[in-house]
Backbone as a printed PyTorch tensor [residue, N CA C, xyz], in Angstrom:
tensor([[[ 27.0630, 114.3960,  56.3120],
         [ 26.6700, 113.7460,  55.1690],
         [ 25.0060, 114.0260,  54.9340]],

        [[ 24.1970, 114.3380,  53.8040],
         [ 23.1370, 114.4720,  53.3880],
         [ 22.5980, 112.6310,  53.3150]],

        [[ 21.4920, 112.7100,  54.1400],
         [ 20.4450, 111.2730,  54.2000],
         [ 19.2490, 111.7390,  53.7120]],

        [[ 18.7800, 110.8700,  53.0310],
         [ 17.2740, 110.7040,  52.7110],
         [ 16.7400, 109.8910,  53.2450]],

        [[ 15.4210, 110.0140,  53.9090],
         [ 15.0210, 108.7020,  54.6360],
         [ 13.7950, 108.4520,  53.8640]],

        [[ 13.6280, 107.1810,  53.4080],
         [ 12.3890, 106.9290,  52.3550],
         [ 11.3150, 106.1730,  53.3200]],

        [[ 10.4560, 107.5960,  53.7570],
         [  9.3120, 107.1510,  54.5870],
         [  8.4580, 108.2140,  54.8580]],

        [[  7.2580, 107.7320,  54.8020],
         [  6.3520, 108.9910,  54.9620],
         [  5.9090, 109.4250,  56.6910]],

        [[  6.5440, 108.0900,  57.1420],
         [  6.0750, 107.9520,  58.6520],
         [  6.7660, 108.9760,  59.6120]],

        [[  5.8130, 110.0240,  60.2680],
         [  6.4610, 111.1580,  60.6740],
         [  7.1370, 110.7540,  62.2380]],

        [[  6.6100, 109.6350,  62.8650],
         [  7.2510, 109.1020,  64.0700],
         [  8.7450, 108.5650,  63.9160]],

        [[  8.6890, 107.6650,  62.5440],
         [ 10.1230, 106.9530,  62.1060],
         [ 11.0820, 108.3410,  62.2370]],

        [[ 10.3280, 109.2090,  61.4000],
         [ 11.6720, 110.2470,  60.9320],
         [ 12.0760, 111.0590,  62.2080]],

        [[ 11.0400, 111.1220,  63.2020],
         [ 11.5280, 111.9810,  64.5150],
         [ 12.7830, 110.7870,  65.1720]],

        [[ 12.5250, 109.5180,  65.2820],
         [ 13.5180, 108.9500,  65.9730],
         [ 14.7650, 108.8730,  65.0940]],

        [[ 14.6760, 108.7230,  63.7270],
         [ 15.9850, 108.7860,  63.1440],
         [ 16.5620, 110.1190,  63.0760]],

        [[ 16.0840, 111.1270,  63.0450],
         [ 16.5960, 112.5710,  63.2950],
         [ 17.4190, 112.6690,  64.5290]],

        [[ 16.8760, 111.9880,  65.5350],
         [ 17.5440, 112.2500,  67.0620],
         [ 18.8140, 111.2100,  66.9800]],

        [[ 18.7030, 110.1160,  66.5110],
         [ 20.1250, 109.0660,  66.5590],
         [ 20.9080, 109.5420,  65.4620]],

        [[ 20.5800, 109.9730,  64.3040],
         [ 21.5740, 110.3610,  63.4160],
         [ 21.9420, 111.9200,  63.2950]],

        [[ 21.7700, 112.2590,  64.5610],
         [ 21.9740, 114.0700,  64.6200],
         [ 23.2840, 114.5910,  64.0570]],

        [[ 24.1810, 113.9230,  63.6310],
         [ 25.5120, 114.3840,  63.0550],
         [ 25.2880, 114.3050,  61.6700]],

        [[ 24.1280, 113.8550,  60.9650],
         [ 23.6350, 114.0230,  59.4960],
         [ 22.7850, 114.9630,  59.2780]],

        [[ 22.7290, 115.1940,  58.2040],
         [ 21.7580, 116.2080,  57.6480],
         [ 20.3810, 115.1110,  57.0330]],

        [[ 19.4480, 114.7460,  57.7890],
         [ 18.6670, 113.8670,  57.8060],
         [ 17.3460, 114.4940,  57.1170]],

        [[ 16.8030, 113.9900,  56.1260],
         [ 15.7410, 114.5470,  55.3450],
         [ 14.9460, 113.5430,  55.1040]],

        [[ 13.4460, 113.7270,  55.0940],
         [ 12.4740, 112.5950,  54.7440],
         [ 12.3380, 112.8160,  53.2100]],

        [[ 11.7190, 111.5300,  52.3820],
         [ 11.4350, 111.6260,  51.1290],
         [ 10.6140, 113.0210,  50.5850]],

        [[  9.7140, 113.5840,  51.5520],
         [  8.8310, 114.5390,  51.2090],
         [  9.5890, 115.7510,  51.4590]],

        [[ 10.4980, 115.9610,  52.0790],
         [ 11.2610, 117.2890,  52.2620],
         [ 12.0230, 117.3740,  50.7380]],

        [[ 12.3450, 116.2060,  50.0970],
         [ 13.0230, 116.5590,  48.8550],
         [ 12.0820, 116.2610,  47.5370]],

        [[ 10.6760, 116.2980,  47.6170],
         [  9.6540, 116.6580,  46.8970],
         [  9.1940, 114.9630,  46.2730]],

        [[  9.8890, 113.9410,  46.7570],
         [  9.5160, 112.6180,  46.7200],
         [  8.2130, 112.1520,  47.1730]],

        [[  6.9750, 111.9730,  46.3820],
         [  5.8270, 111.5160,  46.9230],
         [  5.5090, 110.1200,  46.3170]],

        [[  6.0230, 109.2240,  46.6110],
         [  5.7160, 107.9510,  46.1780],
         [  5.3140, 106.8200,  47.0430]],

        [[  4.5860, 106.0480,  46.6780],
         [  4.0960, 105.0080,  47.4860],
         [  4.8980, 103.4840,  46.8360]],

        [[  5.3550, 103.1960,  47.9420],
         [  6.1000, 101.6200,  47.4170],
         [  5.6820, 100.4080,  47.9350]],

        [[  5.3670,  99.6330,  46.9430],
         [  4.8250,  98.4050,  47.0620],
         [  5.8030,  97.4090,  47.8750]],

        [[  5.9450,  97.2860,  49.2900],
         [  6.5580,  96.5660,  49.9450],
         [  6.3170,  94.7840,  49.4050]],

        [[  6.8270,  93.9880,  48.7700],
         [  6.2820,  92.7500,  48.2910],
         [  7.6210,  91.9480,  48.7110]],

        [[  8.5740,  92.1430,  49.7400],
         [  9.6790,  91.1330,  50.1120],
         [  8.9840,  90.2400,  51.3370]],

        [[ 10.0400,  89.3060,  51.1910],
         [  9.6310,  88.5020,  52.1980],
         [ 10.1430,  88.5220,  53.4060]],

        [[ 11.0390,  89.7010,  53.7030],
         [ 11.7430,  89.9080,  54.9080],
         [ 11.7130,  91.3070,  55.3490]],

        [[ 12.0450,  91.9260,  56.4640],
         [ 12.1370,  93.5160,  56.5950],
         [ 12.8970,  93.5910,  55.9920]],

        [[ 14.5470,  93.1170,  55.9330],
         [ 15.4990,  93.3580,  54.9580],
         [ 15.3110,  93.8370,  53.5220]],

        [[ 14.4550,  92.7530,  52.8790],
         [ 14.0710,  92.9800,  51.8310],
         [ 13.1270,  94.4570,  51.3150]],

        [[ 12.2430,  94.1890,  52.3970],
         [ 10.9480,  95.3720,  52.2330],
         [ 11.9490,  96.6870,  52.3140]],

        [[ 13.0730,  97.0310,  53.1360],
         [ 13.7250,  98.0340,  53.3800],
         [ 14.2680,  98.4200,  52.0990]],

        [[ 14.9180,  97.3480,  51.5920],
         [ 16.1170,  97.7720,  50.3280],
         [ 15.0010,  97.9690,  48.9870]],

        [[ 13.8840,  97.4320,  49.0730],
         [ 12.7480,  97.8900,  47.8310],
         [ 12.5000,  99.5170,  48.1000]],

        [[ 12.2920,  99.7080,  49.4190],
         [ 11.9050, 101.3900,  49.6380],
         [ 13.2380, 102.3220,  49.2100]],

        [[ 14.3340, 101.8770,  49.8920],
         [ 15.6980, 102.6710,  49.4490],
         [ 15.8270, 102.8790,  48.0040]],

        [[ 15.4850, 101.7380,  47.2940],
         [ 15.9130, 101.6270,  45.6930],
         [ 14.9390, 102.5380,  45.3250]],

        [[ 13.8160, 102.4840,  45.6500],
         [ 12.8510, 103.1690,  44.9510],
         [ 12.9910, 104.8550,  44.9720]],

        [[ 13.4430, 105.1540,  46.3730],
         [ 13.5380, 106.4470,  46.2820],
         [ 15.0700, 107.1870,  46.0370]],

        [[ 15.7980, 106.0950,  45.9670],
         [ 17.2810, 106.4580,  45.3440],
         [ 17.1850, 107.0870,  43.9700]],

        [[ 16.5890, 106.6420,  43.2020],
         [ 16.2880, 106.9760,  41.7740],
         [ 16.0010, 108.4800,  41.5160]],

        [[ 15.5620, 108.9880,  42.7420],
         [ 15.1280, 110.6220,  42.6950],
         [ 16.3880, 111.3430,  43.3400]],

        [[ 17.2470, 110.7470,  43.6120],
         [ 18.2740, 111.7560,  44.5700],
         [ 19.7970, 111.0980,  44.3450]],

        [[ 20.7220, 112.1440,  44.2450],
         [ 22.1820, 111.4700,  44.2570],
         [ 22.8120, 111.5560,  45.8510]],

        [[ 21.8140, 111.6620,  46.6810],
         [ 22.2790, 111.6450,  48.0730],
         [ 22.1690, 110.1790,  48.7310]],

        [[ 22.7570, 109.9410,  49.7820],
         [ 22.6250, 108.5170,  50.6270],
         [ 21.0240, 108.3240,  50.8410]],

        [[ 20.5770, 107.3970,  50.8610],
         [ 19.2480, 106.9580,  51.0560],
         [ 19.3130, 105.6530,  52.0290]],

        [[ 18.1360, 106.0300,  52.9510],
         [ 18.2010, 104.7750,  54.1900],
         [ 16.6950, 104.8120,  53.7940]],

        [[ 16.2390, 103.3890,  54.3160],
         [ 15.0030, 103.0830,  54.5310],
         [ 14.8560, 101.9600,  55.6960]],

        [[ 13.8530, 101.7290,  56.5320],
         [ 13.7050, 100.7830,  57.4030],
         [ 12.3690,  99.8900,  57.2490]],

        [[ 12.2190,  98.7770,  57.7050],
         [ 11.0210,  98.4110,  57.5010],
         [ 11.1480,  97.4130,  58.9250]],

        [[ 10.3180,  97.4320,  59.5070],
         [  9.9860,  96.8840,  60.9870],
         [  8.6750,  96.5060,  61.3970]],

        [[  8.6910,  95.7780,  62.5990],
         [  7.2140,  95.4470,  62.5070],
         [  7.5550,  94.5670,  64.2490]],

        [[  6.2000,  94.0170,  64.4140],
         [  6.2270,  93.3020,  66.0290],
         [  5.9620,  91.4910,  65.4560]],

        [[  6.8580,  91.0220,  65.8520],
         [  6.3170,  89.3650,  66.0110],
         [  6.4080,  88.7350,  67.2740]],

        [[  5.2370,  88.1740,  67.1230],
         [  4.3950,  87.2480,  68.3780],
         [  4.7130,  86.0030,  68.4400]],

        [[  5.2260,  85.5860,  69.4690],
         [  5.6200,  83.9480,  69.8110],
         [  4.2790,  83.3940,  69.5990]],

        [[  3.1990,  83.9390,  70.1650],
         [  1.9820,  82.8660,  70.2710],
         [  1.3400,  82.5980,  68.9200]],

        [[  1.8600,  83.6720,  67.7600],
         [  1.1430,  83.7450,  66.7960],
         [  2.2010,  83.5210,  65.7080]],

        [[  3.3760,  82.4680,  65.9620],
         [  4.3330,  82.1340,  64.9540],
         [  4.9570,  82.8960,  64.3080]],

        [[  5.1390,  84.5030,  65.1890],
         [  5.9840,  85.5820,  64.3360],
         [  5.0850,  86.4610,  63.7310]],

        [[  3.6970,  86.0650,  63.5610],
         [  2.8900,  87.0500,  63.1360],
         [  2.4970,  87.9300,  64.1130]],

        [[  2.3500,  89.5170,  63.5650],
         [  2.1700,  89.9100,  62.3210],
         [  3.5050,  90.0390,  61.4330]],

        [[  4.4800,  90.3430,  61.9860],
         [  5.6600,  90.2710,  61.1040],
         [  5.7350,  91.7010,  60.1840]],

        [[  5.9820,  90.9110,  59.0320],
         [  6.2970,  92.0190,  57.7340],
         [  5.0260,  92.6980,  57.5720]],

        [[  3.7560,  92.1730,  58.1820],
         [  2.5890,  92.6360,  57.7180],
         [  2.0330,  93.3880,  58.7620]],

        [[  2.9860,  93.8380,  59.6500],
         [  2.7070,  94.5590,  60.8340],
         [  1.7770,  95.9760,  60.6300]],

        [[  2.5380,  96.7790,  59.7090],
         [  1.5450,  97.7290,  59.4070],
         [  0.3660,  97.7470,  58.4980]],

        [[  0.1040,  96.7980,  58.0640],
         [ -1.1030,  96.2840,  56.9900],
         [ -1.7740,  95.2430,  57.6800]],

        [[ -1.5470,  95.0130,  59.0850],
         [ -2.4510,  94.0330,  59.6940],
         [ -3.9020,  93.8160,  59.6870]],

        [[ -4.5540,  95.1430,  59.5460],
         [ -5.6410,  95.2050,  59.7720],
         [ -6.6960,  95.7350,  58.2320]],

        [[ -5.7070,  95.9160,  57.4390],
         [ -5.6000,  96.2260,  56.2970],
         [ -5.1360,  97.5390,  55.8750]],

        [[ -5.3650,  98.1320,  54.7760],
         [ -4.5590,  99.4600,  54.6630],
         [ -5.1520, 100.7020,  55.0160]],

        [[ -6.1010, 100.7100,  55.4770],
         [ -6.7660, 101.8620,  55.9570],
         [ -6.6800, 101.8820,  57.6450]],

        [[ -6.1750, 100.7380,  58.2740],
         [ -6.5700, 100.4040,  59.4150],
         [ -5.6070, 101.8210,  60.4080]],

        [[ -6.0730, 102.1230,  61.6560],
         [ -5.3940, 102.9400,  62.3420],
         [ -4.3170, 102.2570,  63.3020]],

        [[ -3.5900, 102.7030,  64.1240],
         [ -2.6040, 102.1210,  65.2080],
         [ -3.4910, 101.2520,  66.1160]],

        [[ -4.2810, 101.9720,  66.5370],
         [ -5.5100, 101.5450,  67.5550],
         [ -6.1170, 100.0060,  67.0080]],

        [[ -6.4680, 100.3470,  65.8210],
         [ -7.2380,  99.0710,  64.9460],
         [ -6.1460,  98.2040,  65.3120]],

        [[ -5.0430,  98.0020,  65.0080],
         [ -4.0390,  97.0500,  64.8150],
         [ -3.7850,  96.2740,  66.2320]],

        [[ -3.4910,  97.1210,  67.0200],
         [ -3.2030,  96.9530,  68.5600],
         [ -4.3710,  96.2150,  68.9370]],

        [[ -5.6340,  96.7730,  69.0130],
         [ -6.7620,  96.0600,  69.1900],
         [ -7.2290,  94.5030,  68.5500]],

        [[ -6.9070,  94.2730,  67.3380],
         [ -6.9640,  92.9230,  66.6670],
         [ -5.8640,  92.2380,  67.4640]],

        [[ -4.4670,  92.4970,  67.5760],
         [ -3.4400,  91.6470,  67.8880],
         [ -3.7530,  91.2570,  69.5700]],

        [[ -4.4840,  92.3030,  70.4320],
         [ -4.6300,  91.9020,  71.8870],
         [ -6.0090,  91.0660,  71.8540]],

        [[ -6.6450,  91.2570,  70.9530],
         [ -7.8780,  89.6990,  70.7030],
         [ -7.3970,  88.5130,  70.3310]],

        [[ -6.3870,  88.8120,  69.3020],
         [ -5.5910,  87.4720,  69.0610],
         [ -4.7810,  86.6080,  70.0230]],

        [[ -4.2990,  87.4590,  71.0600],
         [ -3.5040,  86.6510,  71.9290],
         [ -4.0920,  86.5220,  73.5950]],

        [[ -5.6080,  87.0660,  73.5150],
         [ -6.2390,  87.1750,  74.4870],
         [ -5.9320,  86.2600,  75.7380]],

        [[ -6.0550,  84.9310,  74.9120],
         [ -5.9470,  83.5960,  75.7480],
         [ -4.7070,  82.9780,  75.6630]],

        [[ -3.8150,  83.5780,  75.0640],
         [ -2.0740,  82.7120,  74.6630],
         [ -1.7230,  82.8530,  76.2580]],

        [[ -1.2130,  81.6870,  76.4400],
         [  0.0200,  81.3920,  77.6910],
         [  1.4000,  82.1070,  77.5640]],

        [[  1.5400,  82.2370,  76.2260],
         [  3.0830,  82.8930,  76.0610],
         [  2.6830,  84.1200,  75.3760]],

        [[  3.1490,  85.5990,  76.1560],
         [  2.8760,  86.9410,  75.4840],
         [  4.2620,  87.2950,  74.8900]],

        [[  4.9420,  86.4030,  74.6670],
         [  6.4710,  87.0630,  74.4300],
         [  6.3450,  87.5720,  72.8680]],

        [[  7.1890,  88.9620,  72.6320],
         [  7.1810,  89.0130,  71.3370],
         [  8.4290,  89.8490,  71.1350]],

        [[  8.8120,  90.2910,  70.2360],
         [ 10.1130,  91.0840,  69.5820],
         [  9.7340,  92.1110,  68.5390]],

        [[ 10.2990,  93.3300,  68.7370],
         [ 10.1450,  94.1360,  67.6540],
         [ 11.4970,  93.8700,  66.9430]],

        [[ 11.3940,  93.8910,  65.2610],
         [ 12.5950,  93.6610,  64.7700],
         [ 12.4400,  94.9080,  63.4400]],

        [[ 13.5340,  95.1210,  63.2600],
         [ 13.9400,  96.3750,  62.4130],
         [ 15.0800,  95.8920,  61.5950]],

        [[ 14.9700,  96.3160,  60.0710],
         [ 15.9840,  96.3470,  58.9910],
         [ 16.3770,  97.4830,  58.5600]],

        [[ 17.1350,  98.1460,  58.4540],
         [ 17.6530,  99.4290,  57.7730],
         [ 18.2000,  99.0040,  56.6440]],

        [[ 18.0060,  99.6500,  55.2120],
         [ 18.6610,  99.5010,  54.2540],
         [ 19.5110, 101.0570,  53.7970]],

        [[ 20.6890, 100.8220,  53.4000],
         [ 21.4470, 101.9790,  53.2360],
         [ 22.0040, 101.8600,  51.5050]],

        [[ 21.7510, 102.9560,  50.7180],
         [ 22.3840, 102.9420,  49.4930],
         [ 23.0380, 104.3060,  49.6730]],

        [[ 24.2520, 103.8460,  49.2860],
         [ 25.4850, 105.3420,  49.7150],
         [ 25.2140, 105.7840,  48.2010]],

        [[ 25.5310, 107.1570,  47.9090],
         [ 25.6490, 108.0100,  46.4570],
         [ 26.4300, 107.3440,  45.5190]],

        [[ 27.2520, 106.4100,  45.6430],
         [ 28.1160, 105.7150,  44.9930],
         [ 27.3290, 104.3400,  44.4240]],

        [[ 26.1760, 104.1330,  44.8940],
         [ 25.2510, 102.7460,  44.5890],
         [ 25.7690, 101.6900,  45.8450]],

        [[ 26.6530, 101.7120,  46.4740],
         [ 26.9150, 100.8210,  47.3960],
         [ 25.7830, 100.5940,  48.2750]],

        [[ 25.3660,  99.2720,  48.4530],
         [ 24.4350,  98.7810,  49.6340],
         [ 24.4970,  97.9500,  50.8670]],

        [[ 23.9130,  98.2130,  51.7450],
         [ 24.1960,  97.7740,  53.1910],
         [ 22.8770,  97.5820,  53.6220]],

        [[ 23.0030,  96.7940,  54.6530],
         [ 21.8380,  96.6640,  55.7300],
         [ 22.2360,  96.4150,  57.1330]],

        [[ 21.2420,  96.7210,  57.8370],
         [ 21.5180,  96.7450,  59.5810],
         [ 20.3170,  96.3980,  60.3400]],

        [[ 20.3690,  95.2740,  61.0950],
         [ 19.2260,  95.1500,  61.8940],
         [ 19.2950,  95.3120,  63.5820]],

        [[ 18.2550,  95.4070,  63.9610],
         [ 18.3030,  95.4440,  65.6630],
         [ 16.7290,  94.7690,  66.0370]],

        [[ 16.6770,  93.9790,  67.1330],
         [ 15.7920,  93.2850,  67.8710],
         [ 15.6040,  93.6250,  69.3960]],

        [[ 14.4240,  94.0060,  69.5370],
         [ 14.4850,  94.0250,  71.1300],
         [ 13.0690,  93.1090,  71.6420]],

        [[ 13.6090,  92.0980,  72.4840],
         [ 12.6290,  91.1160,  73.3090],
         [ 11.4320,  91.5590,  73.8840]],

        [[ 10.5100,  91.4390,  74.2070],
         [  9.6290,  91.6910,  75.5940],
         [  8.2810,  90.9450,  75.7790]],

        [[  7.3680,  91.5330,  76.1650],
         [  5.9570,  90.6460,  76.2380],
         [  5.0890,  91.8650,  76.0250]],

        [[  3.8690,  90.9240,  75.5570],
         [  2.6760,  92.0490,  75.3240],
         [  1.8880,  92.3240,  76.5380]],

        [[  1.6500,  93.5930,  77.0770],
         [  0.8300,  93.9110,  78.0760],
         [ -0.9080,  93.4660,  77.4770]],

        [[ -1.5920,  93.6330,  78.5090],
         [ -3.3060,  93.1550,  78.3110],
         [ -3.9440,  94.2590,  77.9160]],

        [[ -3.4530,  95.4260,  77.9040],
         [ -4.0150,  96.8160,  77.4370],
         [ -3.2950,  97.7150,  77.1910]],

        [[ -3.3960,  98.5030,  76.0300],
         [ -2.6600,  99.7840,  75.5950],
         [ -2.4140, 100.6560,  76.9440]],

        [[ -1.2570, 101.1880,  77.0530],
         [ -0.8150, 101.9510,  78.3490],
         [  0.3000, 103.0550,  77.5120]],

        [[  0.0340, 104.5180,  77.9440],
         [  0.9250, 105.5610,  77.2890],
         [  0.8550, 105.8520,  76.2890]],

        [[  1.0700, 107.1930,  76.0410],
         [  0.9550, 108.0200,  74.8210],
         [  2.1900, 108.0540,  74.2150]],

        [[  3.3250, 107.8480,  74.6790],
         [  4.6470, 107.9870,  73.7680],
         [  4.7790, 106.9830,  72.4840]],

        [[  5.5230, 107.3330,  71.7960],
         [  5.7250, 106.2900,  70.5750],
         [  4.5710, 106.2140,  69.5480]],

        [[  4.5390, 105.3120,  68.7390],
         [  3.3780, 104.7890,  68.0700],
         [  3.4950, 103.5370,  67.4710]],

        [[  2.2720, 103.0450,  66.9110],
         [  2.2350, 101.5150,  66.4890],
         [  1.7150, 100.5350,  67.5550]],

        [[  2.6130,  99.6430,  67.9180],
         [  2.4220,  98.8520,  68.7500],
         [  2.8370,  99.2850,  69.9240]],

        [[  3.6840, 100.2970,  70.1120],
         [  4.2180, 100.5810,  71.5300],
         [  3.6090, 100.6740,  72.7630]],

        [[  2.2250, 100.9980,  72.5790],
         [  1.5240, 101.0790,  73.8940],
         [  1.3300,  99.5610,  74.2510]],

        [[  1.6400,  98.3240,  73.6630],
         [  1.0530,  97.2610,  74.2120],
         [  2.6710,  96.2950,  74.2980]],

        [[  3.8300,  96.9130,  74.1420],
         [  5.0510,  96.2530,  74.1110],
         [  5.8480,  96.5420,  75.3660]],

        [[  6.1940,  95.8110,  76.3320],
         [  7.0940,  95.8190,  77.5110],
         [  8.1010,  95.2840,  77.2480]],

        [[  9.5830,  95.9360,  76.8390],
         [ 10.7300,  95.4840,  76.6830],
         [ 11.4810,  94.6790,  77.8790]],

        [[ 12.2350,  93.7380,  77.5610],
         [ 12.5910,  93.0400,  79.0540],
         [ 13.3690,  93.7710,  79.5820]],

        [[ 13.3960,  93.6400,  80.8500],
         [ 14.2280,  94.5240,  81.8220],
         [ 13.4010,  95.7180,  82.3240]],

        [[ 12.0400,  96.0740,  81.8100],
         [ 11.4440,  97.2820,  82.2530],
         [ 10.0560,  96.7820,  82.7450]],

        [[  8.9190,  97.6980,  83.4010],
         [  7.8140,  97.2530,  83.7820],
         [  6.9020,  98.0410,  82.8240]],

        [[  7.3940,  99.0950,  81.9120],
         [  6.3280,  99.6710,  81.4690],
         [  6.5470,  99.8480,  80.0230]],

        [[  5.4020,  99.8610,  79.2110],
         [  5.3640,  99.7740,  78.0140],
         [  6.2720, 100.7900,  77.0600]],

        [[  6.6050, 100.5610,  75.9120],
         [  7.3360, 101.4480,  75.1620],
         [  6.1960, 102.9890,  75.2480]],

        [[  4.8990, 102.7190,  75.1930],
         [  4.1400, 104.0240,  75.3810],
         [  4.2860, 104.8680,  76.5340]],

        [[  4.8620, 104.2150,  77.5730],
         [  4.8270, 104.9270,  79.0380],
         [  6.4760, 105.2830,  79.1460]],

        [[  7.2680, 104.6780,  78.5860],
         [  8.6420, 105.1310,  78.7480],
         [  9.0710, 106.5370,  78.1460]],

        [[  9.9930, 107.0460,  78.6680],
         [ 10.4650, 108.1410,  78.0780],
         [ 11.1660, 108.0580,  76.6390]],

        [[ 10.8920, 108.7750,  76.2700],
         [ 11.4270, 108.9120,  74.4490],
         [ 13.0370, 108.6120,  74.3520]],

        [[ 13.5670, 109.1640,  75.5950],
         [ 15.3110, 109.0220,  75.4870],
         [ 15.5410, 107.6760,  75.8060]],

        [[ 14.7730, 106.9280,  76.6490],
         [ 14.8020, 105.2390,  76.8860],
         [ 14.7080, 104.6410,  75.7040]],

        [[ 13.4590, 105.1370,  74.9980],
         [ 13.3840, 104.1440,  73.8360],
         [ 14.2590, 104.2600,  72.7290]],

        [[ 15.1040, 105.4500,  72.8590],
         [ 15.7200, 105.6760,  71.8060],
         [ 16.9020, 104.9730,  71.8070]],

        [[ 17.1170, 104.8020,  73.0640],
         [ 18.6570, 103.9800,  73.3220],
         [ 18.2740, 102.4210,  73.3810]],

        [[ 17.1140, 101.8920,  73.4640],
         [ 17.1790, 100.5010,  73.5530],
         [ 16.0610,  99.6750,  72.6490]],

        [[ 15.6050, 100.4680,  71.7850],
         [ 14.6320,  99.8550,  70.7650],
         [ 15.4240,  99.1670,  69.6360]],

        [[ 14.7060,  98.5560,  68.9160],
         [ 14.7370,  97.9380,  67.5820],
         [ 15.4270,  98.6480,  66.5710]],

        [[ 14.6380,  99.8740,  66.6210],
         [ 15.0050, 100.7450,  65.5230],
         [ 16.5510, 101.1910,  65.9890]],

        [[ 16.3470, 101.8180,  67.1100],
         [ 17.7550, 102.3640,  67.7820],
         [ 18.8070, 101.5290,  67.5820]],

        [[ 18.7370, 100.2420,  67.8920],
         [ 19.8930,  99.0310,  67.6310],
         [ 20.4400,  99.3760,  66.3360]],

        [[ 19.4720,  99.1770,  65.4550],
         [ 19.7990,  99.1120,  63.8490],
         [ 20.6130, 100.6480,  63.6910]],

        [[ 19.8870, 101.8650,  63.8340],
         [ 20.4790, 102.7060,  63.5700],
         [ 21.7660, 103.5590,  64.2420]],

        [[ 22.0320, 102.3720,  65.6100],
         [ 23.5400, 102.8700,  66.0080],
         [ 24.4830, 101.7420,  65.2520]],

        [[ 24.3710, 100.6690,  64.6150],
         [ 24.9780, 100.1960,  63.8750],
         [ 25.1000, 100.9030,  62.5080]],

        [[ 24.1200, 101.4320,  61.9640],
         [ 24.1060, 102.2650,  60.8680],
         [ 25.3840, 103.6060,  61.1310]],

        [[ 24.7760, 103.9510,  62.2630],
         [ 25.6730, 105.4480,  62.4450],
         [ 27.5500, 104.8030,  62.7010]],

        [[ 27.4940, 103.7030,  63.0300],
         [ 28.8330, 103.3520,  63.5350],
         [ 29.4850, 103.0280,  62.0290]],

        [[ 28.7330, 102.5760,  61.1580],
         [ 29.1840, 102.1630,  59.7010],
         [ 29.5320, 103.6130,  59.1580]],

        [[ 28.7300, 104.5450,  59.3280],
         [ 28.5550, 105.8720,  58.6920],
         [ 30.0680, 106.6470,  59.0770]],

        [[ 30.1160, 106.3620,  60.4010],
         [ 31.1260, 107.2930,  61.0640],
         [ 32.6680, 106.7700,  60.9450]],

        [[ 32.6780, 105.6750,  60.3980],
         [ 34.0480, 104.9420,  59.9770],
         [ 34.7700, 105.5670,  59.1940]]])
């Protein structure tokens, strides 16, 4: 099946292509769609569907979009859906990591979770959503160069290294996006 991914994030595209390798996965850029979509939903699932709907107007293929972020216990779930815009639109991953670490510097509870929702719009217009969560804790400083975003400070439960330190094959098996993509793949392969 041809699947268009409604994202410009190269890290996400790489992860998605690995997990959905049985399908012909292309980014929106690969089909010439260069639009920015305002993520004005109140949940990860709403934002994912907004992005999928916007890109689906330009293709007859199935479209998927994800929205994901980190939810920190000590910050009552923040930054949540604002994870990518946590320090403003022009901030780098490093800027966001620094700000988050500053905000939890004196927190007793460093629990956190990555949350991912994936929206699917099939070529017939049928819509579905899939989700995945991975729990863990925030480290005290960034470690590792693998992954992107908040990966260098997130230690998944059951591990003693951050997503930034773990081999991508491990992350691709246990991450929030991996869980949501596996649910999507199972649905597509039915």
